C-alpha positions in Angstrom: -45.1 15.2 1.3 -42.8 12.3 2.1 -44.2 9.8 4.5 -41.5 7.8 5.0 -40.5 6.8 8.1 -36.4 7.1 9.5 -34.7 6.1 12.4 -31.8 7.8 13.9 -28.6 6.1 14.0 -25.6 6.5 15.6 -22.2 5.5 14.3 -19.3 4.7 16.6 -15.9 4.4 15.2 -13.1 2.6 17.4 -9.4 1.9 16.9 -6.5 0.6 18.5 -3.1 1.8 17.4 -0.4 -0.7 19.1 -0.9 -4.6 19.5 -0.6 -4.1 23.4 -4.1 -2.1 23.3 -5.5 -5.6 23.1 -7.1 -6.9 26.2 -7.7 -10.6 25.6 -11.1 -12.0 26.6 -11.2 -15.7 28.5 -10.1 -18.1 26.1 -13.4 -20.9 26.5 -12.6 -24.4 27.7 -11.6 -27.1 25.4 -14.9 -28.9 26.2 -17.0 -26.0 24.8 -16.2 -27.1 21.2 -15.1 -23.4 20.1 -12.7 -23.4 17.0 -11.6 -20.6 15.3 -10.6 -21.0 11.6 -9.4 -19.1 8.9 -11.8 -19.5 5.7 -8.6 -19.6 3.3 -10.4 -20.6 0.0 -12.4 -17.4 -1.4 -15.8 -18.3 -1.5 -18.6 -16.2 -2.2 -21.5 -18.5 -1.1 -19.9 -19.2 2.2 -19.3 -15.7 3.2 -22.6 -14.7 2.0 -24.0 -17.4 4.1 -22.1 -15.8 7.0 -23.0 -11.8 6.3 -26.7 -12.8 6.0 -26.7 -15.2 9.0 -24.9 -13.0 11.4 -26.3 -10.0 10.2 -29.9 -10.6 9.0 -31.5 -9.4 12.4 -29.7 -6.0 12.8 -30.1 -4.6 9.2 -26.9 -5.6 7.6 -28.1 -5.1 4.0 -25.2 -3.1 2.3 -23.9 -6.2 0.4 -27.6 -8.1 -0.4 -27.4 -6.7 -3.5 -23.9 -7.6 -4.6 -23.4 -10.3 -7.8 -21.2 -13.3 -7.4 -18.4 -11.7 -9.2 -18.3 -8.8 -7.0 -18.2 -10.9 -3.7 -15.4 -12.9 -5.5 -13.5 -10.1 -6.5 -13.8 -8.5 -2.8 -12.8 -12.0 -1.2 -9.8 -12.4 -3.5 -8.0 -8.9 -2.9 -4.8 -9.3 -1.2 -5.1 -8.7 2.6 -8.9 -9.5 3.2 -9.6 -12.6 5.6 -12.3 -14.4 6.9 -12.1 -15.7 10.4 -15.0 -18.4 11.4 -15.7 -19.4 15.0 -17.3 -22.8 15.3 -19.2 -24.3 18.0 -18.8 -28.4 17.5 -18.4 -28.0 13.8 -21.3 -25.4 13.5 -20.6 -22.0 12.1 -21.3 -19.4 15.2 -20.0 -16.0 13.9 -17.3 -14.6 12.1 -14.9 -11.5 11.4 -13.8 -10.2 8.2 -10.3 -8.2 7.8 -9.0 -5.9 5.3 -5.9 -4.2 5.1 -6.3 -0.6 3.9 -3.4 2.0 3.1 -0.7 3.5 5.4 -1.0 0.2 7.3 -4.5 0.1 8.8 -7.0 -3.3 9.0 -10.1 -2.5 9.2 -12.6 -4.9 11.0 -15.1 -4.7 8.5 -17.5 -7.6 9.8 -17.8 -9.1 13.0 -20.6 -10.7 15.0 -22.3 -13.9 15.9 -25.3 -15.9 14.6 -28.2 -15.1 17.0 -28.5 -18.3 18.8 -25.0 -17.9 19.5 -24.7 -14.5 20.8 -25.0 -14.1 25.1 -22.5 -16.9 25.4 -19.1 -15.6 25.7 -18.0 -16.6 22.1 -18.0 -13.3 20.9 -15.3 -11.8 23.5 -13.0 -14.8 22.3 -14.0 -14.1 18.8 -13.1 -10.6 18.6 -9.6 -11.0 20.6 -8.8 -14.1 18.1 -9.7 -11.5 15.0 -8.1 -8.4 16.2 -4.8 -10.2 16.9 -5.1 -11.5 13.2 -5.7 -7.9 12.5 -2.2 -7.2 14.1 -0.4 -10.2 12.4 -2.1 -9.6 9.0 0.9 -8.7 7.1 3.1 -11.8 8.0 0.5 -14.0 6.2 0.4 -11.5 2.9 4.0 -10.4 1.6 4.2 -7.1 0.1 1.4 -5.7 2.8 2.8 -3.3 5.3 2.8 -3.6 8.9 -0.3 -2.7 10.9 0.1 0.4 12.4 -4.0 0.4 13.2 -6.8 -1.8 13.8 -10.3 0.1 13.1 -13.9 -0.8 13.4 -17.6 0.6 13.4 -20.5 -0.3 15.1 -23.9 1.4 15.4 -26.9 1.4 17.3 -28.8 -0.8 15.3 -26.4 -3.7 16.3 -26.6 -5.9 19.3 -27.0 -4.2 22.8 -23.6 -6.0 24.0 -21.2 -5.0 20.9 -20.0 -1.3 22.3 -19.2 -2.6 25.4 -17.0 -5.8 23.9 -14.9 -3.5 21.6 -14.1 -1.3 24.8 -13.4 -4.4 26.8 -11.0 -5.6 24.4 -9.4 -2.3 24.3 -10.8 -0.5 21.5 -11.2 3.8 21.8 -13.7 5.8 20.4 -12.3 8.3 17.9 -15.6 9.3 16.0 -19.1 9.5 16.5 -21.6 10.6 13.6 -25.6 10.4 13.9 -27.8 10.1 10.7 -31.3 9.8 9.8 -31.9 6.6 7.8 -34.8 5.0 6.3 -36.9 3.1 8.7 -36.4 -0.5 7.1 -37.3 -3.7 8.8 -34.0 -6.0 9.1 -34.1 -8.7 5.9 -34.1 -11.7 7.8 -32.9 -14.3 8.6 -36.5 -15.6 7.9 -39.9 -15.7 9.7 -39.7 -17.9 12.8 -35.7 -18.3 13.1 -33.9 -18.0 16.3 -36.1 -16.4 18.8 -35.4 -12.7 19.5 
């Protein structure tokens, strides 16, 4: 008899099929200290830091076992970009883009470090990251121009994730529900930012 607990997880896939679909969020006031920059030098250490800092409390676990070389190979692929939001020099969140066949670009990861959530940074970061997905081919000679930007989110993500995607003009194209092992989130660490 199997006594392992499971959780029902719903995954929603959303897309934009034209740059005109993007509905921009308000740009933060200059005094907010918010800026967004591309991490142009592939850095497994920095990317793993962002992945665990943003995803530790929402059960991002798929990349935790990746060795250094797998991180490096992934980050060095043409059309993979990491855009990082900073508040007064401190990393607040990130967007990872990945070019795919037939002009598709996936927003593979998007999110904020817990202490920066709920402060209107996410809408701006998603707007900026989506715009960079639409103009990705201009930075990567040989890539097909973007025809579609897509992403997925799930019921384990933050409570405002889906609404943010929809406000930015993403449309639902698929819903999937599965049972997953009921495992506690891996971090970031006990006593980190209060829930």
